[in-house]
Phi, psi and omega in degrees: 000136180289131178299141187296329186289342177280336186299311178302321182294318183292329178283340179278327185302317178296325179295325176295320178292321179299332180285346183280145189205164178217134175232149174230131183213156167290132189304326183271008180204121176272356182241330179291129182250007182220141179223131177253129178228170182213192181307327180296345178257011184300328178266007184256185181230159174249122180280120175244138175251131175241140181225126183233137170257113189244221181152187186286348183262021176290137182231355179218135183301156176281128176236140175237133183214175179244133184228132178286351176239171182303147189296139172257173181292328184238158183287319185070228179262010180294148184295131181279126180263328178193160175210156178231124185291160183304310181307321181293326180285327183284331185278344181235136181290342178207153179216134176227135181204164180254151181221127173264117183255120181289127181302314182296344180270351182286150183277073185242340198249004184060230179272357180275158170283159183305313184291339180264353184287141177237148180100206184225143180211161180216157179210146179259147172262119185244165178195154175193163170212174186240147176225160173255133181295320178203169183301128178091350179280167178291154178283122182252137181280134172256107182272149179299133182283339178236141184231086182305137179252127179252124178251123177257120182237116182250010183263126181291153177290169180294154179291134181289152177245116179285129180252339183196144172240118183256122177287137174232177177286110184059026183203163172231136177256118178255122180254138180238164172297147178305133182208174185266092180217155174270325175201169181248135171260146183230134172250143180220150174202157175299143181305327181261006179264179183240342189259121173280140176238129176287123184282102186292335182266008182297140182239125177272134173206136180060234182254030185202182179219145180247132179256113181269181170061039177258169178261127177297143179081003179255131178280124182243147166268141178223152175209153182232153175235146180263136174240132182261183186298335180271005179073016171286142183242133180286170167292156181288155178288176170295152184285136172237172184228154177196159180232117174297146181233149180281136176265123184283328188086179183298313184296319180293322177299317179300314178297321180293336180273004176109000181290138184242349185294135176255351179238200182240028184267348183215166177254135180208184174070014176082004178273151176292157178306319181294319182292320180291324177299317180293320178293321180294318178299319178296318180295320180294318180299317181294328180292319180297322180287336182280000000 
């Protein structure tokens, strides 16, 4: 018969084990569980942070590994990325550390080198260590509660299809059909020229890209390329054309409609008194700011 004084202790030990935990996260994000990389990242690393709540009943070292399938309790033959020995886990109630995982070292590419791999592959970052529920019990694995997923994508996105080129003041706005891209790159050249220039100041927004710093009244050839989250770049779209136009603003529109007043003492140009007053106020405001 088990001594009564041991019962409270034995009932507490499982609760202690249940409180132990292991988490794995990308160092630069405590919430994102997925990261997409591509050939441009073959020479880079993925920063991983691991945090473990341990204790004196640890019986198996902490191991972190990469697996092409969902994580299991134990590593098996999967490549080991890092480990922490049992004494280090037993001496500290918790441990947190950073780990730089080389992209090229992950089991993603089969027999190919990272830079030569084509297609798409994925791998999970896994981890576990072991604890004993009580003295003499079997060693039980504590598996990581989070399993960061790394996707290696070497496939370029679809070629964008330009649907509209909108003239702006010293700029052109190029709209494309909805597609899977992280951003759009834009090339531009004079319609009568031969040399394409990558528009370094182009800004992607919504389903299009805006090319700034162009000359009004000049006809340009433009084309766009799609870039995905893995920095893969598509082939360029078909060539489209556009001509930036000067925007006159409200005061220019008033003058263009026949208005001749230079001050705010009279109404002219066919505008209603209310419209002219609003226009005049805008003009005065701009003069004060200038």
